[in-house]
PDB file of N, CA, C, O and CB in Angstrom:
ATOM      1  N   MET A   1     -36.041 -22.008  30.684  1.00  0.00           N
ATOM      2  CA  MET A   1     -36.661 -23.225  31.179  1.00  0.00           C
ATOM      3  C   MET A   1     -38.045 -22.942  31.755  1.00  0.00           C
ATOM      4  O   MET A   1     -38.914 -23.813  31.718  1.00  0.00           O
ATOM      5  CB  MET A   1     -35.775 -23.877  32.231  1.00  0.00           C
ATOM      6  N   ASP A   2     -38.262 -21.743  32.284  1.00  0.00           N
ATOM      7  CA  ASP A   2     -39.578 -21.416  32.832  1.00  0.00           C
ATOM      8  C   ASP A   2     -40.654 -21.423  31.763  1.00  0.00           C
ATOM      9  O   ASP A   2     -41.802 -21.758  32.052  1.00  0.00           O
ATOM     10  CB  ASP A   2     -39.543 -20.064  33.512  1.00  0.00           C
ATOM     11  N   VAL A   3     -40.311 -21.062  30.540  1.00  0.00           N
ATOM     12  CA  VAL A   3     -41.297 -21.063  29.452  1.00  0.00           C
ATOM     13  C   VAL A   3     -41.779 -22.484  29.194  1.00  0.00           C
ATOM     14  O   VAL A   3     -42.969 -22.709  28.973  1.00  0.00           O
ATOM     15  CB  VAL A   3     -40.696 -20.453  28.157  1.00  0.00           C
ATOM     16  N   VAL A   4     -40.864 -23.437  29.220  1.00  0.00           N
ATOM     17  CA  VAL A   4     -41.228 -24.843  29.015  1.00  0.00           C
ATOM     18  C   VAL A   4     -42.132 -25.311  30.146  1.00  0.00           C
ATOM     19  O   VAL A   4     -43.122 -26.003  29.907  1.00  0.00           O
ATOM     20  CB  VAL A   4     -39.963 -25.738  28.928  1.00  0.00           C
ATOM     21  N   ARG A   5     -41.795 -24.935  31.379  1.00  0.00           N
ATOM     22  CA  ARG A   5     -42.619 -25.329  32.527  1.00  0.00           C
ATOM     23  C   ARG A   5     -44.012 -24.721  32.442  1.00  0.00           C
ATOM     24  O   ARG A   5     -44.996 -25.381  32.777  1.00  0.00           O
ATOM     25  CB  ARG A   5     -41.946 -24.908  33.838  1.00  0.00           C
ATOM     26  N   ILE A   6     -44.108 -23.483  32.003  1.00  0.00           N
ATOM     27  CA  ILE A   6     -45.428 -22.842  31.896  1.00  0.00           C
ATOM     28  C   ILE A   6     -46.259 -23.515  30.810  1.00  0.00           C
ATOM     29  O   ILE A   6     -47.462 -23.714  30.985  1.00  0.00           O
ATOM     30  CB  ILE A   6     -45.282 -21.331  31.594  1.00  0.00           C
ATOM     31  N   ILE A   7     -45.636 -23.864  29.702  1.00  0.00           N
ATOM     32  CA  ILE A   7     -46.364 -24.574  28.637  1.00  0.00           C
ATOM     33  C   ILE A   7     -46.839 -25.934  29.149  1.00  0.00           C
ATOM     34  O   ILE A   7     -47.977 -26.329  28.894  1.00  0.00           O
ATOM     35  CB  ILE A   7     -45.465 -24.756  27.375  1.00  0.00           C
ATOM     36  N   LEU A   8     -45.981 -26.644  29.865  1.00  0.00           N
ATOM     37  CA  LEU A   8     -46.381 -27.933  30.440  1.00  0.00           C
ATOM     38  C   LEU A   8     -47.466 -27.752  31.497  1.00  0.00           C
ATOM     39  O   LEU A   8     -48.339 -28.608  31.643  1.00  0.00           O
ATOM     40  CB  LEU A   8     -45.166 -28.645  31.051  1.00  0.00           C
ATOM     41  N   ALA A   9     -47.416 -26.638  32.239  1.00  0.00           N
ATOM     42  CA  ALA A   9     -48.426 -26.373  33.258  1.00  0.00           C
ATOM     43  C   ALA A   9     -49.786 -26.123  32.624  1.00  0.00           C
ATOM     44  O   ALA A   9     -50.814 -26.443  33.223  1.00  0.00           O
ATOM     45  CB  ALA A   9     -48.018 -25.177  34.116  1.00  0.00           C
ATOM     46  N   ILE A  10     -49.808 -25.563  31.439  1.00  0.00           N
ATOM     47  CA  ILE A  10     -51.082 -25.349  30.749  1.00  0.00           C
ATOM     48  C   ILE A  10     -51.618 -26.668  30.208  1.00  0.00           C
ATOM     49  O   ILE A  10     -52.819 -26.928  30.278  1.00  0.00           O
ATOM     50  CB  ILE A  10     -50.919 -24.328  29.604  1.00  0.00           C
ATOM     51  N   LEU A  11     -50.739 -27.490  29.676  1.00  0.00           N
ATOM     52  CA  LEU A  11     -51.168 -28.773  29.107  1.00  0.00           C
ATOM     53  C   LEU A  11     -51.469 -29.813  30.186  1.00  0.00           C
ATOM     54  O   LEU A  11     -52.473 -30.521  30.113  1.00  0.00           O
ATOM     55  CB  LEU A  11     -50.098 -29.309  28.165  1.00  0.00           C
ATOM     56  N   LEU A  12     -50.597 -29.897  31.180  1.00  0.00           N
ATOM     57  CA  LEU A  12     -50.733 -30.881  32.254  1.00  0.00           C
ATOM     58  C   LEU A  12     -50.191 -30.256  33.545  1.00  0.00           C
ATOM     59  O   LEU A  12     -49.005 -30.384  33.850  1.00  0.00           O
ATOM     60  CB  LEU A  12     -49.972 -32.221  31.905  1.00  0.00           C
ATOM     61  N   PRO A  13     -51.059 -29.582  34.294  1.00  0.00           N
ATOM     62  CA  PRO A  13     -50.605 -28.800  35.446  1.00  0.00           C
ATOM     63  C   PRO A  13     -49.733 -29.548  36.461  1.00  0.00           C
ATOM     64  O   PRO A  13     -48.733 -28.981  36.900  1.00  0.00           O
ATOM     65  CB  PRO A  13     -51.783 -28.268  36.147  1.00  0.00           C
ATOM     66  N   PRO A  14     -50.051 -30.778  36.856  1.00  0.00           N
ATOM     67  CA  PRO A  14     -49.180 -31.435  37.842  1.00  0.00           C
ATOM     68  C   PRO A  14     -47.750 -31.656  37.338  1.00  0.00           C
ATOM     69  O   PRO A  14     -46.808 -31.647  38.131  1.00  0.00           O
ATOM     70  CB  PRO A  14     -49.777 -32.766  38.238  1.00  0.00           C
ATOM     71  N   LEU A  15     -47.586 -31.850  36.050  1.00  0.00           N
ATOM     72  CA  LEU A  15     -46.245 -32.043  35.504  1.00  0.00           C
ATOM     73  C   LEU A  15     -45.412 -30.774  35.635  1.00  0.00           C
ATOM     74  O   LEU A  15     -44.232 -30.837  35.981  1.00  0.00           O
ATOM     75  CB  LEU A  15     -46.322 -32.471  34.039  1.00  0.00           C
ATOM     76  N   GLY A  16     -46.017 -29.631  35.361  1.00  0.00           N
ATOM     77  CA  GLY A  16     -45.306 -28.369  35.517  1.00  0.00           C
ATOM     78  C   GLY A  16     -44.886 -28.127  36.955  1.00  0.00           C
ATOM     79  O   GLY A  16     -43.777 -27.655  37.208  1.00  0.00           O
ATOM     80  N   VAL A  17     -45.763 -28.448  37.900  1.00  0.00           N
ATOM     81  CA  VAL A  17     -45.435 -28.283  39.320  1.00  0.00           C
ATOM     82  C   VAL A  17     -44.369 -29.287  39.733  1.00  0.00           C
ATOM     83  O   VAL A  17     -43.459 -28.945  40.488  1.00  0.00           O
ATOM     84  CB  VAL A  17     -46.697 -28.450  40.199  1.00  0.00           C
ATOM     85  N   PHE A  18     -44.467 -30.513  39.251  1.00  0.00           N
ATOM     86  CA  PHE A  18     -43.475 -31.531  39.585  1.00  0.00           C
ATOM     87  C   PHE A  18     -42.080 -31.109  39.133  1.00  0.00           C
ATOM     88  O   PHE A  18     -41.107 -31.291  39.865  1.00  0.00           O
ATOM     89  CB  PHE A  18     -43.852 -32.870  38.947  1.00  0.00           C
ATOM     90  N   LEU A  19     -41.979 -30.550  37.935  1.00  0.00           N
ATOM     91  CA  LEU A  19     -40.680 -30.115  37.441  1.00  0.00           C
ATOM     92  C   LEU A  19     -40.124 -28.952  38.257  1.00  0.00           C
ATOM     93  O   LEU A  19     -38.910 -28.760  38.313  1.00  0.00           O
ATOM     94  CB  LEU A  19     -40.784 -29.719  35.980  1.00  0.00           C
ATOM     95  N   GLN A  20     -40.994 -28.183  38.882  1.00  0.00           N
ATOM     96  CA  GLN A  20     -40.549 -27.041  39.678  1.00  0.00           C
ATOM     97  C   GLN A  20     -40.186 -27.429  41.107  1.00  0.00           C
ATOM     98  O   GLN A  20     -39.133 -27.030  41.603  1.00  0.00           O
ATOM     99  CB  GLN A  20     -41.623 -25.981  39.699  1.00  0.00           C
ATOM    100  N   VAL A  21     -41.048 -28.205  41.779  1.00  0.00           N
ATOM    101  CA  VAL A  21     -40.848 -28.463  43.216  1.00  0.00           C
ATOM    102  C   VAL A  21     -40.683 -29.939  43.568  1.00  0.00           C
ATOM    103  O   VAL A  21     -40.383 -30.252  44.720  1.00  0.00           O
ATOM    104  CB  VAL A  21     -42.006 -27.909  43.990  1.00  0.00           C
ATOM    105  N   GLY A  22     -40.862 -30.836  42.640  1.00  0.00           N
ATOM    106  CA  GLY A  22     -40.760 -32.263  42.944  1.00  0.00           C
ATOM    107  C   GLY A  22     -42.033 -32.782  43.593  1.00  0.00           C
ATOM    108  O   GLY A  22     -43.113 -32.229  43.387  1.00  0.00           O
ATOM    109  N   LEU A  23     -41.904 -33.843  44.377  1.00  0.00           N
ATOM    110  CA  LEU A  23     -43.067 -34.477  44.995  1.00  0.00           C
ATOM    111  C   LEU A  23     -43.385 -33.862  46.361  1.00  0.00           C
ATOM    112  O   LEU A  23     -43.558 -34.580  47.346  1.00  0.00           O
ATOM    113  CB  LEU A  23     -42.830 -35.981  45.142  1.00  0.00           C
ATOM    114  N   GLY A  24     -43.459 -32.572  46.409  1.00  0.00           N
ATOM    115  CA  GLY A  24     -43.759 -31.880  47.661  1.00  0.00           C
ATOM    116  C   GLY A  24     -45.250 -31.643  47.835  1.00  0.00           C
ATOM    117  O   GLY A  24     -46.080 -32.175  47.098  1.00  0.00           O
ATOM    118  N   LEU A  25     -45.555 -30.838  48.822  1.00  0.00           N
ATOM    119  CA  LEU A  25     -46.945 -30.527  49.153  1.00  0.00           C
ATOM    120  C   LEU A  25     -47.666 -29.841  47.996  1.00  0.00           C
ATOM    121  O   LEU A  25     -48.830 -30.134  47.722  1.00  0.00           O
ATOM    122  CB  LEU A  25     -47.002 -29.645  50.392  1.00  0.00           C
ATOM    123  N   HIS A  26     -46.966 -28.922  47.315  1.00  0.00           N
ATOM    124  CA  HIS A  26     -47.603 -28.204  46.216  1.00  0.00           C
ATOM    125  C   HIS A  26     -47.989 -29.133  45.067  1.00  0.00           C
ATOM    126  O   HIS A  26     -48.981 -28.889  44.381  1.00  0.00           O
ATOM    127  CB  HIS A  26     -46.680 -27.115  45.707  1.00  0.00           C
ATOM    128  N   PHE A  27     -47.216 -30.187  44.855  1.00  0.00           N
ATOM    129  CA  PHE A  27     -47.556 -31.163  43.812  1.00  0.00           C
ATOM    130  C   PHE A  27     -48.890 -31.835  44.119  1.00  0.00           C
ATOM    131  O   PHE A  27     -49.745 -31.956  43.242  1.00  0.00           O
ATOM    132  CB  PHE A  27     -46.446 -32.226  43.679  1.00  0.00           C
ATOM    133  N   TRP A  28     -49.067 -32.270  45.365  1.00  0.00           N
ATOM    134  CA  TRP A  28     -50.300 -32.968  45.740  1.00  0.00           C
ATOM    135  C   TRP A  28     -51.490 -32.013  45.762  1.00  0.00           C
ATOM    136  O   TRP A  28     -52.603 -32.401  45.407  1.00  0.00           O
ATOM    137  CB  TRP A  28     -50.140 -33.637  47.111  1.00  0.00           C
ATOM    138  N   ILE A  29     -51.265 -30.777  46.175  1.00  0.00           N
ATOM    139  CA  ILE A  29     -52.341 -29.777  46.112  1.00  0.00           C
ATOM    140  C   ILE A  29     -52.757 -29.559  44.669  1.00  0.00           C
ATOM    141  O   ILE A  29     -53.945 -29.434  44.371  1.00  0.00           O
ATOM    142  CB  ILE A  29     -51.894 -28.437  46.751  1.00  0.00           C
ATOM    143  N   ASN A  30     -51.780 -29.514  43.773  1.00  0.00           N
ATOM    144  CA  ASN A  30     -52.100 -29.295  42.363  1.00  0.00           C
ATOM    145  C   ASN A  30     -52.845 -30.480  41.776  1.00  0.00           C
ATOM    146  O   ASN A  30     -53.749 -30.288  40.962  1.00  0.00           O
ATOM    147  CB  ASN A  30     -50.830 -29.032  41.564  1.00  0.00           C
ATOM    148  N   ILE A  31     -52.495 -31.688  42.160  1.00  0.00           N
ATOM    149  CA  ILE A  31     -53.249 -32.867  41.695  1.00  0.00           C
ATOM    150  C   ILE A  31     -54.709 -32.745  42.121  1.00  0.00           C
ATOM    151  O   ILE A  31     -55.618 -32.975  41.323  1.00  0.00           O
ATOM    152  CB  ILE A  31     -52.628 -34.186  42.259  1.00  0.00           C
ATOM    153  N   LEU A  32     -54.925 -32.383  43.380  1.00  0.00           N
ATOM    154  CA  LEU A  32     -56.275 -32.228  43.894  1.00  0.00           C
ATOM    155  C   LEU A  32     -57.033 -31.126  43.146  1.00  0.00           C
ATOM    156  O   LEU A  32     -58.184 -31.320  42.755  1.00  0.00           O
ATOM    157  CB  LEU A  32     -56.235 -31.921  45.389  1.00  0.00           C
ATOM    158  N   LEU A  33     -56.395 -29.979  42.948  1.00  0.00           N
ATOM    159  CA  LEU A  33     -57.049 -28.882  42.234  1.00  0.00           C
ATOM    160  C   LEU A  33     -57.353 -29.253  40.786  1.00  0.00           C
ATOM    161  O   LEU A  33     -58.394 -28.871  40.250  1.00  0.00           O
ATOM    162  CB  LEU A  33     -56.176 -27.633  42.276  1.00  0.00           C
ATOM    163  N   THR A  34     -56.457 -29.988  40.160  1.00  0.00           N
ATOM    164  CA  THR A  34     -56.681 -30.401  38.775  1.00  0.00           C
ATOM    165  C   THR A  34     -57.844 -31.390  38.689  1.00  0.00           C
ATOM    166  O   THR A  34     -58.620 -31.349  37.735  1.00  0.00           O
ATOM    167  CB  THR A  34     -55.402 -31.028  38.186  1.00  0.00           C
ATOM    168  N   LEU A  35     -57.969 -32.267  39.668  1.00  0.00           N
ATOM    169  CA  LEU A  35     -59.094 -33.204  39.672  1.00  0.00           C
ATOM    170  C   LEU A  35     -60.418 -32.494  39.935  1.00  0.00           C
ATOM    171  O   LEU A  35     -61.453 -32.877  39.392  1.00  0.00           O
ATOM    172  CB  LEU A  35     -58.872 -34.289  40.721  1.00  0.00           C
ATOM    173  N   LEU A  36     -60.380 -31.462  40.767  1.00  0.00           N
ATOM    174  CA  LEU A  36     -61.605 -30.715  41.073  1.00  0.00           C
ATOM    175  C   LEU A  36     -62.019 -29.793  39.929  1.00  0.00           C
ATOM    176  O   LEU A  36     -63.202 -29.509  39.747  1.00  0.00           O
ATOM    177  CB  LEU A  36     -61.416 -29.899  42.342  1.00  0.00           C
ATOM    178  N   GLY A  37     -61.057 -29.341  39.181  1.00  0.00           N
ATOM    179  CA  GLY A  37     -61.333 -28.459  38.048  1.00  0.00           C
ATOM    180  C   GLY A  37     -60.035 -28.144  37.349  1.00  0.00           C
ATOM    181  O   GLY A  37     -59.044 -27.807  37.997  1.00  0.00           O
ATOM    182  N   TYR A  38     -60.027 -28.246  36.068  1.00  0.00           N
ATOM    183  CA  TYR A  38     -58.789 -28.087  35.306  1.00  0.00           C
ATOM    184  C   TYR A  38     -58.208 -26.685  35.443  1.00  0.00           C
ATOM    185  O   TYR A  38     -56.995 -26.530  35.586  1.00  0.00           O
ATOM    186  CB  TYR A  38     -59.035 -28.398  33.840  1.00  0.00           C
ATOM    187  N   ILE A  39     -59.060 -25.663  35.402  1.00  0.00           N
ATOM    188  CA  ILE A  39     -58.611 -24.273  35.469  1.00  0.00           C
ATOM    189  C   ILE A  39     -57.934 -23.951  36.807  1.00  0.00           C
ATOM    190  O   ILE A  39     -56.875 -23.322  36.792  1.00  0.00           O
ATOM    191  CB  ILE A  39     -59.792 -23.334  35.249  1.00  0.00           C
ATOM    192  N   PRO A  40     -58.488 -24.349  37.967  1.00  0.00           N
ATOM    193  CA  PRO A  40     -57.760 -24.093  39.218  1.00  0.00           C
ATOM    194  C   PRO A  40     -56.384 -24.761  39.256  1.00  0.00           C
ATOM    195  O   PRO A  40     -55.447 -24.213  39.836  1.00  0.00           O
ATOM    196  CB  PRO A  40     -58.582 -24.574  40.397  1.00  0.00           C
ATOM    197  N   GLY A  41     -56.261 -25.911  38.657  1.00  0.00           N
ATOM    198  CA  GLY A  41     -54.963 -26.578  38.583  1.00  0.00           C
ATOM    199  C   GLY A  41     -53.965 -25.789  37.757  1.00  0.00           C
ATOM    200  O   GLY A  41     -52.792 -25.691  38.118  1.00  0.00           O
ATOM    201  N   ILE A  42     -54.427 -25.226  36.651  1.00  0.00           N
ATOM    202  CA  ILE A  42     -53.558 -24.412  35.802  1.00  0.00           C
ATOM    203  C   ILE A  42     -53.124 -23.153  36.541  1.00  0.00           C
ATOM    204  O   ILE A  42     -51.947 -22.794  36.525  1.00  0.00           O
ATOM    205  CB  ILE A  42     -54.271 -24.042  34.489  1.00  0.00           C
ATOM    206  N   ILE A  43     -54.067 -22.487  37.184  1.00  0.00           N
ATOM    207  CA  ILE A  43     -53.744 -21.258  37.912  1.00  0.00           C
ATOM    208  C   ILE A  43     -52.725 -21.534  39.014  1.00  0.00           C
ATOM    209  O   ILE A  43     -51.758 -20.789  39.171  1.00  0.00           O
ATOM    210  CB  ILE A  43     -55.017 -20.634  38.511  1.00  0.00           C
ATOM    211  N   HIS A  44     -52.940 -22.592  39.767  1.00  0.00           N
ATOM    212  CA  HIS A  44     -52.012 -22.940  40.835  1.00  0.00           C
ATOM    213  C   HIS A  44     -50.635 -23.272  40.269  1.00  0.00           C
ATOM    214  O   HIS A  44     -49.625 -22.836  40.822  1.00  0.00           O
ATOM    215  CB  HIS A  44     -52.550 -24.120  41.648  1.00  0.00           C
ATOM    216  N   ALA A  45     -50.576 -24.021  39.198  1.00  0.00           N
ATOM    217  CA  ALA A  45     -49.293 -24.411  38.604  1.00  0.00           C
ATOM    218  C   ALA A  45     -48.522 -23.193  38.110  1.00  0.00           C
ATOM    219  O   ALA A  45     -47.320 -23.078  38.351  1.00  0.00           O
ATOM    220  CB  ALA A  45     -49.515 -25.394  37.448  1.00  0.00           C
ATOM    221  N   ILE A  46     -49.200 -22.292  37.427  1.00  0.00           N
ATOM    222  CA  ILE A  46     -48.521 -21.097  36.922  1.00  0.00           C
ATOM    223  C   ILE A  46     -48.058 -20.223  38.078  1.00  0.00           C
ATOM    224  O   ILE A  46     -46.983 -19.625  38.015  1.00  0.00           O
ATOM    225  CB  ILE A  46     -49.449 -20.297  35.987  1.00  0.00           C
ATOM    226  N   TRP A  47     -48.867 -20.146  39.136  1.00  0.00           N
ATOM    227  CA  TRP A  47     -48.476 -19.369  40.316  1.00  0.00           C
ATOM    228  C   TRP A  47     -47.214 -19.941  40.957  1.00  0.00           C
ATOM    229  O   TRP A  47     -46.315 -19.189  41.333  1.00  0.00           O
ATOM    230  CB  TRP A  47     -49.620 -19.341  41.343  1.00  0.00           C
ATOM    231  N   ILE A  48     -47.139 -21.265  41.083  1.00  0.00           N
ATOM    232  CA  ILE A  48     -45.968 -21.913  41.666  1.00  0.00           C
ATOM    233  C   ILE A  48     -44.729 -21.667  40.813  1.00  0.00           C
ATOM    234  O   ILE A  48     -43.654 -21.388  41.343  1.00  0.00           O
ATOM    235  CB  ILE A  48     -46.212 -23.418  41.823  1.00  0.00           C
ATOM    236  N   ILE A  49     -44.874 -21.769  39.509  1.00  0.00           N
ATOM    237  CA  ILE A  49     -43.732 -21.594  38.615  1.00  0.00           C
ATOM    238  C   ILE A  49     -43.273 -20.132  38.615  1.00  0.00           C
ATOM    239  O   ILE A  49     -42.072 -19.861  38.621  1.00  0.00           O
ATOM    240  CB  ILE A  49     -44.092 -22.046  37.182  1.00  0.00           C
ATOM    241  N   ALA A  50     -44.210 -19.203  38.609  1.00  0.00           N
ATOM    242  CA  ALA A  50     -43.859 -17.778  38.564  1.00  0.00           C
ATOM    243  C   ALA A  50     -43.299 -17.307  39.899  1.00  0.00           C
ATOM    244  O   ALA A  50     -42.502 -16.368  39.930  1.00  0.00           O
ATOM    245  CB  ALA A  50     -45.084 -16.935  38.185  1.00  0.00           C
ATOM    246  N   LYS A  51     -43.693 -17.932  40.998  1.00  0.00           N
ATOM    247  CA  LYS A  51     -43.252 -17.522  42.318  1.00  0.00           C
ATOM    248  C   LYS A  51     -41.755 -17.766  42.528  1.00  0.00           C
ATOM    249  O   LYS A  51     -41.095 -16.985  43.214  1.00  0.00           O
ATOM    250  CB  LYS A  51     -44.047 -18.256  43.375  1.00  0.00           C
ATOM    251  N   LYS A  52     -41.229 -18.806  41.963  1.00  0.00           N
ATOM    252  CA  LYS A  52     -39.813 -19.172  42.206  1.00  0.00           C
ATOM    253  C   LYS A  52     -38.879 -18.336  41.359  1.00  0.00           C
ATOM    254  O   LYS A  52     -37.662 -18.506  41.432  1.00  0.00           O
ATOM    255  CB  LYS A  52     -39.576 -20.662  41.913  1.00  0.00           C
TER     256      LYS A  52
END
């Protein structure tokens, strides 16, 4: 399942984070990072998914 989340995190970072942690703080941080720059959103999403 982590492979699917990582693929979704590359395509749409907030979705990958949402599937991992739900509507928590990390989800909103990832939305902000994705709006500020797509690459920081991807990095944050992959970090969240790999951390768990």
